[in-house]
N, C-alpha and C positions, 0 to 999 in steps of 0.2 A: 110513292109519295108525290103529291101534286106539286107542280112548280109554283113559285110565289112564296107564300109563307102561311103557317097556321099556328094556332095556339092550342096547347094541350095542358091538361091538369095532371100533375105528377103526384102520385100517392107514395110517400117516401121519396125515393129517387128512381124507382124502378118502373112501376106501373104507369104506362102512358095511355091516356084515352085518346085514340087516334082520330076518331070521327068528328073532330071539332073544327075542321078547316073552315066550314061555313060560318063559324061563330064570329070571325073577325073580318072586317072590311077596312081597307084604307080609306080614310075620309079624304075626298078630293077637295083641296083647298086652293083658293086663288086670292088669298088676302095679301095685298101689296101695300106697303107703306113707303113713302118717299124716303130716300137715303138720308136726307138731311134730318128729317124728323126722327128717324131711327137713331141717328148718331147722337142727337141731343136728348134722347129719352123723352120726347114730348108726347108720345102716344101712350096712353094708359092701356096696358094689355087687356083685351076683352076676352081672351081665351087662354087656357093654360098653356097652349102651345105657342102663344105669343111671347112668353117669358123665356129668358135665356137659361134659367136654372131649372133643373128637373124638380118635379113635385116629389114629395116624400112618401108617396103611396106605395111604391115598389122598391124592393132592394134586391140586387142580384146576388145569387149564391155561387153559381159557376156557369162557365161557358164551355160548350163543345164546339170547337171551331176547326173546320176543314177548308183549307184554301189551296188553290191550284194557280200558281203564277206561271204565265206563259212567257218564256224568255226569247221568243221570236214573235215578230209582229204578225197580226192578222193579214193574210195574203190579199184580202180585198181592201181593207181600210188602212193597212200599214200602221195600225195602232196596237201597242202592247197592252195586255189586259190581264186581270186575274179574276178567278171565279170563286165564289163560296157556295158549296153545294148544299143540298137539302138536309144533310146531316149536321149542319151548323145550327146551333141553338143556344139560347140562354135560359137558364132556370132561375126564377126569381120568387121571392116571397112577397105576398101582398100584405102590406103593413096596415092599410086601411081600405075599406070597400071602395071600389071605383069601377067605372065602365070605360076607362080610357087608359091606353098604354102609350106613353111617350118614350121613345128610345132614340138616342143620337144616331144620325146617319147623314153623311155628306158625300155627294158625288157618286153614290152607289145607285145602280139600276136594278130593280127587282123584276124578276120574270113575270110577264103577263100583268104588269101593273103600270099605270101611267099617272103622272101628276099626283103622286102620293106623298110628297115630301115638302116640308117647310124649308125653303132655301135660306131665309134670313136667320132663323133660330136653329136650323140644322137638325130637325127632328123627322123621324118616321112617325106618323100619327095614326094610331089604330083605335078607331071607335068601335066598341063592342055592342052587341045586341043585349047582353046581360051584364051583370056585375061580377067582378072578381071578388072573392070573399076574403076578409082579413084572416091572416094566419095560415092561409093555404099556399101551396107551391104550384107554380105554373111554368110551362115551357113555351117559348116563342121560337118557332123554326123559320128560317129564312133561306132563300136561294137568290143569289145576287151576282152581279158582275161589276167590276170597277176598272178604271184605267190604271195601268202600271206606268204612270207618267214619270217625267224627269223633273218633277216639281219639288223634290226633296222633302216631301211631307207625307205622312200616312204610310201606305204600302207603295213604294216607288221603285224606279229602276236607276241603277248607276251603270255607266258604260266605261270601258277602258280597252286599250289595245295591248295585246301580248303576242309577240312574234308575228306581227302584222295582221292578226285576227282581232276583230271587234268582239268583245265579250260583254255579257249582260249579267248584272247582279240584281236580284230582287231583294230589297231591304226595307227597313222601317225607320221612321222617326215619328213617334206618337206625341211627345210632349210639345205644347201643352194640350191641344184639342184636336189632334189628328188621328186618334185611334178610330174615330167615327168614319174616317175615309177608308179604313181597311175592313171594317165589319160593323154592323149595327151593335151599339153597346151603350151602356149607361156611363157616359164619358165624363165623369167627375171624380176627383181624387178620393172623396169619401166613399164612393161606391166600389169598395174593394170586393174582389171575387177570386175564385180559383179558376184557372184556365187550362182546359184540356186541348192541346194544340196538335193538329195533324197537318202535314204539308205534303201535297202531291207534287212531284217535281221530276225534271228530266233525268234521263240516264246520265251518269258521269258528273252529276252535281251533288253537292252536300247541303243538307238542311240543318239549320241551327235555330234554337229558340232559348227561352229562359232556363229551361230544365234539361236534364239528360234525356237521351233517346231510350225508348222502351222497345220499339219495333223499327228495324231498319231493313227494308227489303233488299234482297241480294242485288237487284238491279237499281236500287236507290230510287224507286218510283214512288214509294210511300214511306214517310217517316212519322212515327207517332211518338210524342213526348210525354214524359211523366207529368202529372198535374202540378201546376205551380203552387207556391204558397199563396195565401190570400193577399192580393195585391191590387193596386190601382191600374186602370187601363193604360195610363200614360207611360207605364214602366214595361209594358209588353213589347216583345221584339220577336221577329222571325225573319230568317234570311235564307235565300237559296243562291249558291254560288259554286264555282269550281276552285275555290281558294285552297291554298295549302296551309299548314299550321305546324307549330312546334309546341311542345308541352312539357310540363313537369308537375310534381305533386308537392303540396305544402301541407303537412300534417293531415293528410287524407283529402285535402281539397284539390281537385284537378284544375290546373291553370293552363289555359291554351291561348296562343296568339295566332290569329288568322289574318291572312293578307293574300294579295296576288301571289301566285306560285313563284314568280321571278323574284319578288321581294323577300319571300321566305327563304328561297334558295340562296339569296345573297346575304343572308344573316341579319336582315334589317329588323327582325322581331326579337332578336336575342336580348337587347338591352331592356326592353319592356318586360320580357319574361324574367330576367334576372331581378328586376326591381319590384315586380308585382308581389312576390312572396313576402319579402321583408316589410313592405308597406301594409300588406294584409295582416301580418302578424302584429305590426305596431298598432293598428286600429283595434284588433281584438283585445289587446292589452289596455289601450286607451279607453275603450268602451266597457271593458270587463265583460265581454260577450263574444261567444264564438261566432265565426262567420256562418250565417244562417242557411247557406246553400251548399250543395255538394260540388259545385264547379264555379269557376270564374273564367268565362270566355271573354276575350277582347278582340275586336275585329277592326281592321283599318279599311275604310271605304274610299274609293276614288271620288265619289260625290257625296258630300255631307255638309249640311248648312251650318251647324254649330261646330264647336271644337270637339265635343264629345257628348255622349248621352248615357246616363247611368242606368240603362235598362237592367233589371235585376238578373244577374247571372250571365248577361250577354251585353257587354258594354260596347257601344259603337263609337268610332273615332274617325276624324279626318286622318288621312295617311300621315300628314305632317305632325300630328299629335301623338302618334304611336310608333312610327318607324324611324329607326336611327341607323345611319350609314356613316361610318367614320370618315369616309372619303368625301362626303358631301355635306354632312350635318355640322353645324357650329355648336359651340358650347351652349349658346342660348336655345338652340333647338333641343339639345339634350335636357336642359333644365325644364323646358316646356313639357317635354314628355313625362318627366318625373313628377312635376306638379299636377299635370292634368290626370295622370293615373291616380295620384293621391286624392285629388278632388273627387273623382268618380268613385273610388273605393270607399271614401268617407260616406258617400251617399248610401252605400249598401245597408248601413244601419240608419243613419240620420237622413230620412227622406223615403227610404224603401221599407225598412222594417217598421219604422214609425213615419207616417206620412201626414203632410199638412191636410187639414180638412177642406180648405178652399184656397184659391190662388192668391187671395189678399195677404196670406202669410208666406208667400214665396220667398221673401227676404230671409226668413229663418232657415229655410232649406238651403238656399244658395249661399247666403252669407256665412252660414256655419261651415259648409264645405270649402268656401273660399278662404276661411280662416285656418282650418285644420289641415288644408293641403300643404301649407308651409311646414307644419309639424311632421306630417307623414313623409314629405320629400326630404326634409332635413334629417330625419332618421335614416333614410336610404342613402343620402349623400351628405354626411356630416361635415365634410371638408369645405363645402360650398358656402356655409354661413347664410342659408336662405332666409332664416327668420327675420333678419333685418330688412329684407327686400319688400316686405309687406308695406312698409312706410312709403316707398316710392311707387310700388305697383298698384296699391289699393288706397291707402289713406290720402296721399297727396292727389292721386288721380280723382277721387270722388269729392274732395274738398272743393274743386273748381266747379263742379256741377251743383253741389248742395249749397253753394253760396248764391244761387239764383232764386228769385222769388217764384219762378216756375218749377222749382224742385217739388218733391212730394215726400210725405212721411214714409217711413219704412213699412208700416202696416196701414192698410186702407180699410175702410168699412166693406164688408162683404157685398152690400148692395151697390157699391160704387164700381165693382169689378164684375161685369156680367158677360160682355161680348168677347168672342175669341181675340179680336184685335186689342181689346183692353187688357186681356190676360198677357198677350205677347208683349205689350208695352212695358210690363213689369220686369221683363228680363233685361234690366238696365244696370248702370253702374251703381245706382242707389241700392238695389236689392243685393247685388254681389259685393261691391266694395265697401259701401257704408255698412251693410250687414256684417261683413267680416271685421271691419274696424270697431264697430260698437261691441260685438261679441268678444273681440280681443281685449277691449277696455274692461268689459265685465269680468272676464277671466283674470285680468290683472288685479282689479281691486278686490275681488273675492278671494284670490289666490287660485292657482291652477288646481291644487288639490281639492278645494271646496267645489270649484267649477266642475271638475271631473266627477266627483261623487254625486252631485245633483244630476248631471247628465246621465250617469249610469242608472240611477233609479228611475229617471224619466223613460229611458229606453226599455227598461225591464217592465215597467207598468203598462206602457202603451204599445208593446210589440204586436205587430200584425194589425194595428188599429190606426186611427187618425187622431190628431191632436191639434191644438191651437197654441200660439206662442205663450199664452198665460199658463198653460200646463207646465211648460219648462220653467217659467218663473217660480211656480209653486214648488217644484222639486229642488230648484236651486235654493229657495228659501228654507226648505227643510234641511238642506245641507248646511246652510248658514247657521240655523238654529242649534245645530250640534256643536257649534263653536261658541266663543264668548262674544262674538260680534253682534251688534244691534242693528246691522244694516237691513233696510227694507228693500228687497230686490225690485218689486213691482213699482214702488214709489219712485225709486231712482230711475229705473229703466223706461218708465212710461214717458218721461220727458225727452228721451232720445228716440223712442219708437213711434210715438203718436203725433209728433210734430216734425216738420221738415227742418233742415238747417242745422247749425251748430254755433257755438259762441266763440267770440274772441275774448280771451281773458287778459285784462290789462293789469300789470303789476307795477305799482309805484314803489320802487326800492328805497325811496327816501322816507316814506310814511308807513310802508307795510300794507297799504290799502290795496285790496284785490277786488276788481269789479268785472262784470261780464255783460255782454250785449250780443244780440243776434248779428252774426257776421254776414254782410252782403257785399259782393264785389262792386255793386253800384249802390252806395249808401243812400242815394236819392230815390231809389226804386220803391214802389209801394207794395207792401205785403198785404194782399187782399184776402188771403186765407187766414181765418181766425184760429187761434190756438188757446185751449183752456189753460195752458201753462204760460201763456203770454211770452213765448219764445225765451224762457229762462230754462236752464238745463241743470239737472242734478240738484242744485241749490237754488231755491226760488228768490233768494235775496239778490239785489242788484250788486251789493258790495259788502265785503267784510274786511277786517284787519287781521293780518297774520304776522306776528312778530318775526317769524323765521324768514319772511320775505324782505326784511330790511337789510340793506347793504350800504356800508359807508367806506370811505377811503378807496383802496384798490379792490375791495371785494365786489363781486358781481353775482347776478342771479341768472340762471338759465333753467327754465321750468319745462315741465312735461317731457320727462326723460324718454327718449326714443319714441316720442309721440304715442305713448301708451294711452293717453286720453284723446278723445275725438274733439279737439278744439285747437284753435290757434292762440298764440301768446304774443302780447305786445308789452313793451316796457316804457318806462320814462326815458327821456333823451339821454340822461346821464348813464343809465345802464346800457342803452344801445351803443353809446360811444365806447364803453368799456368792452363790450362784446366784439365790436369791430376791431379794437386794438388787440384783443386776444387772438382773433383770426389771423392777424398780420404778424404777431410776435410769438405766440405760444399756442398754435392751433391744436397741438396734440393734447393739451389739457382739457379740451372738449371733444376728444376723438369720438367718432360715431355720431356726434350731435351737430356737426356743421351743416348737414343736409337740411335738417329741420329749421335751422336758423335762417338759411338762405331762402327756403320756401316761404316761411312766415314773412320775412321782410318783403319779398316781391309781392305777395298777395295782400299784405297790409297796405303797401303802396298803391296797388290797384284800387283798393277800397278807400283811398285818401286818408288813411289813419296815420301813416308815416310818409315822409317825402320819398319820391321815386329815386332821388339821388342816393338816399340811404340804402335802398335795396341794391342799386348798382354798385355801391361801395363794397358790398359783401363779395363781389366777384374779383376784386383787385388782388386778393391774396392767392387766387387760383394759380398764379404763376409758380407758386411753391408747392401746390397740392398735386399728389399723384393718386389719391384714393378715389375709388369709383363713386361712392355715394354722394359726396358733395359736388363732384363734377356733373353727375347725372341730374341732380337737383337743379343746379345752375342752368344746364342746357335745357331742361324741361321748361324752366321759366323764361329763358331767353328766346325760346320758340315763339312766345307771345310777341316779343319785340320784333322778331323777324316777320311775323304775320302782319303786324301793324306798320312796319317801316320799310319793308323790302320794295315798296313802290315810291319811296320818298327820298329826300336828300339826306336823311339820317343814315340811310343804308351804308353809304360808303365809309363814313366815320366809324360806324358800328363794326363793319368788317375789319377795318384797320385795327381797332382796339382788340377785338376778339382774336384776330390772327396773332397779335402780339402776346395775348394771354395764353394761347394754346401752344405756341412754339416750344416752350420748355417741356411740356408734356409730350409733344411729338418727338423731340430729341431724346427724351428719357426712354421712350419705348424703342426708338431706333437703337439706342445703346444696349439696353438689357436684352433685346432680341438679336443682337449682333447683326445689325443692318437688316432687320426684318426676316432673318433666316430661322429664328426659333420662336416658340410659343411661350408667352409668359406663364409662370407656374400657377399662380392663383386664379381661381374661377372669376372673381371680380376684377382682377388685373387684366384678364383677357377681355372683359367687357370694356374696361377703360382704354385699352389699346384701340378698340373700335371707335370709341369716342374721340380719341386723339386724331386718328386719321380722318374721321368724318368731319370734325370741325376745322381741321387744318385745310382740307380740300375745299370745304364749303366757303372758307374765308379767302380762298385764292392763294394759299401757301404754294409757291412754285414747286418746291421739292415734292410735296404731297401729290400735286396734280401730275407731275412727271412720273412719280411712282405708280399711280393708278393707271395712267394711260399706257405706260410701258408694259406693265403686267398684262393688261387687257389685249394690247397689240400682239404680245407674244403668244397669247392664246389664239388669237385670230390667225396668226401666221403658222404656228406649229400644230394647231389642233390639240395641244397638250395643255390642260388647265393646271398650272402650278400655284394658283392663288389658294391660300389656306381657307378652308370653309368658314372660319370665324370672320374673315375679312371680305368674303366674296360679295355680300350684299352692298357694302359701302364702296368697294372698288368698282363693281359693275356700274353702280349708279353714277359715280363721279367720272368714270371713263366715258359712259354714254352721254353725260351732260357736257363733257369737254369735246366730244366727237360730233359726228354728223350722221348721215344716212347709213354709211357703211357699218358703223358700230351698232346702230339700232337694228339693221337688218340681220347682222350676225347674231345678235342676242335673241331676236325674234325667232330665227331658225332654230337656235339652241333650245329655246322655250318650247317650240312646237314638237321637237324631237326628244325632250327630256322624259326619261322613264322614272326618275327619282322625284317624288313630289316636292321635297324640300328644296331641291335645286331649281325646279320649275318656279317655286314661290319666290326665290331670290331674283330670278330673271324677270318674273312678272312685275315685281316692284321696280327693278332697275329700268325697265322699259319706260316707266313713267317719268324718268329723270331728264329725258332729252329736252333741249331748249328749242327744238324745231316745232312750231305750231302745227304744221301740216302732218307731222308724224304723230303728234298727240291727238289730233282730230281723227286720224286713221285708227289709232289705238282705241279711242272712245267708241268708234263704230264697231270694232272687234268685240267690245265687252258684251254686246247683245247678240253675239253669234256663239251659241253654246259649243259649236264644234271648234271654235278658236279659243274661247275663254270659258271655262266651266261655269255653269250657273252659280255654283257656290262661291265663285270668285268675282262675279260681275260687279257687285256693289263696292267691294273693297278696292278693286282696280280703279273704279271711277274716283274713289276717295284718294287713292295714291296720286292720280293725275291732278286732282284738285289741290294736293299738297305742293305741287310745283307752281311757282308764281306765274309761269307762262301758261300752265294748264288750267289754273283755277277759273278764269272767265270762260274758257272753252268747256270745262266740265259743267259749270253752272248753266250755260246756254243749252248744253246737251241734255241735262236732266230736266230743265223746264220744257224743252221741245218734245221730249219723249216720256214725260211723267206718266201719262195714262198707260202707255205700253209697258213701262217698267213696273208700274204698280200692279197691273193685271197679270203680267207674265212671270214676275218674280215674287209675287205673293205679298200683298199688303200686310199680312200678319207676320211676315218674316222678321226674325230678330234683328236683321241687319239694316232695316229701314231707318232706324234712328241714327245709326252710324253714318248712313249715306247723307241724310239731311244735315247733320252736324258737320260732316266732313267737307261738303262742298260750300258751306257758308262760314266756316270758322275764320276766314280772312276778312269778312265783311266789316267795314268801319266807316262807311260814308252814308249820307242821307239817301243818295241815289240807290245804293245797294239795299238799304232798308225798305225803300219804296218798292224795289223789285221783289223783295221777300213778301211784303204785304200783298202785292199784286198776284204773286204765285199762289198764295193761300186762297185768294178770292177766285182766281181762274180755275182752281182745281177742287173747289168745294164739293162739286158733284162727284168727282172721282174719289176724293178722300185721301187720307194720308196713313190710315191704318195704324200700325205700331209706331209710326213716325210722328204722330200727332203732337205729342208732348215735346219731341225734339224740335219741331217747327217753332213752337212757342218759345222754347229755350233759345233757339237761334235768333229770333227777333229780339228777345231781351238782351242777349249777349251783344248783338249788333248795336243796340241803343247805348249799352254801356261802353262799347269800344269807341263810338262816336264822341261821347263826352270825355272819355279818358284821353283820346288823342288831342282834343281841343285844349285840354288843361295841361298836357304834359309834353307835347311834341317839341316846343321850343327849349324847354329845360333839358330834355333828353338829348337833343341836338347839341346843345352847349356842352353837356357833360361828356358825351362821346368825342366831340371835337377836341376838347381840352385834354382828355386822357390819351387820345390817339396821337396828339402832337407832342406829348411829353418826351 
């Protein structure tokens, strides 16, 4: 078989006409458009290959893919690579007559071919001498080589040390558009196919893929896998490693946890193994559908850009998202493992069995999994009361972003989402957290029973196919129609899905009048994106009268129970005063609702709907509060005050007030833990113990700082770490902040030598807490050295440093000076770029900083911002809002904190 590629016609699936190699030639193209024009879609494509979407002329049926990853570098070039040999092919059906084959290919080199790929649109272009006939099957054979780079995308390499030896893993991350970096393919979600995978690999390594093994050579040189189910390219995975594993079986489904051998031997995979089975069974019942595959492999990788990836049958994770070690892992680490496993297993049906047709509906895929992860994890850990946490983790989180005019609707038009960086940009809080919040609201008003019924018929109807979000609405409507309800699902949900933002609902308890308007953090900002619904939600009327909303005398109203609805609530002044009185005199009468009251008050104040002093009044009762939810809500909102005022005279009075407020909580935990010697019983109580220590030390509570520095110094002296895992992150941070170079160097050494990923993560964060600028500058330099800080951790480490008031200007200068390098080396399409831009600019609140942001955008227009483009616009909008808010509120806030601190 000649090197390069050739096309053959397949009769059935067996007979191949081999002499057709001369039929195909790669068309040599040198069409170059300027980056800026391409970004702005100013060029009207003149050829099919100029478009980012595949034509509909060809549809893949199955792939035969044989890959050979080389886990040692080429002795001449010192580059790691992989090869796809000549038995690799795709069989496709011609849907309409054509003389052109377009197939995605990125950074692959084809033997004996040069200049045959479109870099911009990422195609291999094959112009034929004759036409392919409609209804016929054809095969495209290719032989290629690709770099097994450390770029965390496509087929890439991950490195780790074990017993002093550097080891290499060949692994994959295809979502959203990187399968084309591993092999030529029709790399769109709707182009489902069956995959026949064969991996050629080294002796003493193990090969894994989505399906079980058919042939496994005695020397492990060749592993052939069963054909997959019909699936999308982004869900494909294959891995070669020498990892160990543990396993069990759940009703005939093989469940395995893979990781570094030392991690498996230490029992770090056991918690994940114990919880996978129950969560899998829960979703089988929830979906009324058996798990569609014979196995569920889950593997922890040393280098992985996302938290996890739902590859069908072979789920990949960061080590911190799968491995649990009781000696090193906190209860929050444990919760994260349970919820991420639930999130990924939820996708096995919703996303994998039924897949989005195009990425503009990503929100439905990720939003749904982000909602039901709480249900699955709650079923596995019922004592933790996880369902309530969606309010803090998702609803309140995304409220802040969706209140900007630079937000975006959940569902975009297909034609607006074309380029890979535009697709990556959708992996944001709107898709995940707003998607989860809106679907939770939908389930609430339909009832969970009706919601589940519609979901089950949807999955049954579209299994192994693709769908759009309106298909789900149709099945939910059918479920509604079986009841006496007259609800119109599409009519209601379109107002939440097809326009950005959300409303603030104002209730006048004197008259019963209820009104709504589009909530914006900056009410003076201009909404330039038109909406056919005119930014009204659910009910297109501006106001209605509801008798039940009237309250007189001592009666009061608190609406939107547990924030089931995706909106904020405002009240008349009389009702606000009654609610503040309830907080201070009878808070248990609104138990579990304090958090939403606090969050609404603070954000309504930022939007100039209520006085800022009213929001601050909601924190006065906290001296009596010991529950986690309201404390966490208050701290989340007070973080904004720290960002705005930690460089001003307000800071000292704010510190005095908050130290006074947190002292009773600090003493409470000191007492119930018998002077910090025991762990609080409840899951959320353990969280609030961390809050107590964090805020007490942050506000300069002497006993807290002594506690943290004493524990840390004992570790430095004895080399025995007696700090409980729950408390390590905050204790490390505060001890390093209070210390100097010795403490930092000790932590850096521990970080470099850490063999437990979750312990390394705690240290990596704590190193950013130092107040020494020279140490922070050194740490920033380290972030771009992959041997010192893994690539997967680079951007988050820069964000950690920017979170430090001393480190923020250093991080901003660092990012500006090295933007082109960061963008090119760390992938402009990376999911983490929006977090980086938001993270280094969130403290911005002056005209000078706004000018710097605008200049940064101009200076790097040619480089681009990739998946961080929208985040940059959001940062500028947020900065403008901060400038105005400070001008209007700083004096009042200063007076309030000063008065309360001096009481």
